[in-house]
C-alpha positions in Angstrom: 89.2 158.1 178.8 90.9 154.7 178.2 88.4 154.4 175.2 89.8 157.5 173.6 93.3 156.4 173.7 92.5 153.0 172.4 90.4 154.6 169.4 93.7 156.4 168.9 95.7 153.6 168.8 93.3 151.7 166.6 93.8 154.6 164.0 97.0 154.7 163.6 97.3 150.7 163.2 94.7 151.4 160.4 96.2 154.1 158.9 99.8 152.2 159.3 98.1 148.7 157.5 96.5 151.1 154.9 100.0 152.7 154.0 101.4 149.3 153.8 99.2 148.1 151.4 99.3 151.1 149.4 103.2 151.0 149.5 103.2 147.4 148.2 100.9 147.9 145.4 102.8 150.8 144.4 105.9 148.8 144.6 104.6 145.9 142.5 103.1 148.5 139.4 107.0 150.4 139.5 108.5 147.2 139.8 106.6 146.0 136.5 107.3 149.2 135.0 110.9 148.9 135.7 111.6 145.6 135.0 109.9 145.8 131.7 111.8 148.5 130.6 115.3 146.8 131.7 113.8 143.7 129.9 113.2 145.8 126.7 117.0 147.2 126.9 118.8 144.2 128.0 117.0 142.0 125.1 117.7 144.6 122.4 121.2 144.5 123.4 121.4 140.7 123.1 119.6 140.7 119.7 122.0 143.1 118.4 125.2 140.6 119.2 123.2 137.9 117.8 122.4 139.7 114.8 126.3 140.5 114.5 127.4 137.0 115.0 124.7 135.8 112.7 125.6 138.4 110.0 129.8 137.7 110.7 129.5 133.9 110.1 127.4 134.2 107.0 129.6 136.8 105.5 132.7 134.7 106.2 130.6 131.7 104.8 129.8 133.6 101.5 133.3 134.7 101.3 134.4 131.1 101.4 132.1 130.4 98.3 134.1 132.8 96.3 137.4 132.4 97.9 137.7 128.5 98.7 141.1 129.2 99.8 140.9 131.9 102.5 138.4 129.3 104.8 139.3 125.6 105.4 136.5 123.3 105.8 137.1 123.1 109.5 136.5 126.8 109.7 133.2 126.4 107.5 131.7 124.0 110.2 132.7 126.1 113.2 130.9 129.2 110.9 128.0 126.9 110.3 127.9 126.1 114.1 127.9 129.7 115.2 124.7 130.6 112.8 123.0 127.0 114.3 123.9 128.2 117.8 122.2 131.8 117.2 119.5 130.0 115.3 118.7 127.6 118.6 118.8 130.7 121.1 115.1 131.4 121.9 112.8 134.1 121.2 111.0 133.8 124.3 112.1 134.3 127.6 111.2 130.8 129.7 112.9 129.6 132.6 115.1 126.6 131.1 116.4 129.0 128.3 119.9 128.9 129.9 120.6 132.4 128.0 124.0 133.1 129.1 125.3 129.5 128.9 124.1 129.8 125.1 125.6 133.3 124.6 128.8 132.1 126.1 128.9 129.3 123.9 128.7 131.4 121.0 130.9 133.9 122.1 133.7 131.1 122.4 132.8 129.7 119.1 133.4 133.0 117.7 136.8 133.7 119.4 138.1 130.2 118.1 136.7 130.8 114.5 138.3 134.4 114.7 141.7 133.0 115.4 141.4 130.0 113.0 140.7 132.7 109.9 143.5 134.9 111.4 141.2 137.9 112.4 140.8 139.8 115.5 137.7 139.4 117.9 137.6 142.2 119.3 134.6 143.5 118.3 132.4 146.0 120.5 129.7 144.0 121.8 127.2 144.7 124.4 127.5 141.3 126.0 130.7 141.9 126.8 129.4 144.0 129.9 126.3 142.2 130.4 125.5 139.2 132.6 122.6 136.9 131.7 
């Protein structure tokens, strides 16, 4: 009689172990899919914002060529620094990339130059609500 109960306990343990292993495998699979989707969405927002900063600086530098009185030499250097900072952001995700620090640095440069140029720095950007 004890053998029957021992076998029932063994079966229960086997099903528990099997269920746990399946749950871990399913969790990994779902986590990879969700992580990839979140990464793509987050990466798109970062790229969109970096494109804005790059284009904004580029157009102000272009305006300075035709209307030098609009942009001081100091502002031109800061605009070039924005472009350089955007170009320095890595396009591959790695541990040492320090994305958040680089993005915050670009945002600070943008606000500084906006003030120097006398234009508002109230662009609707994704990075204002994202944390990197």
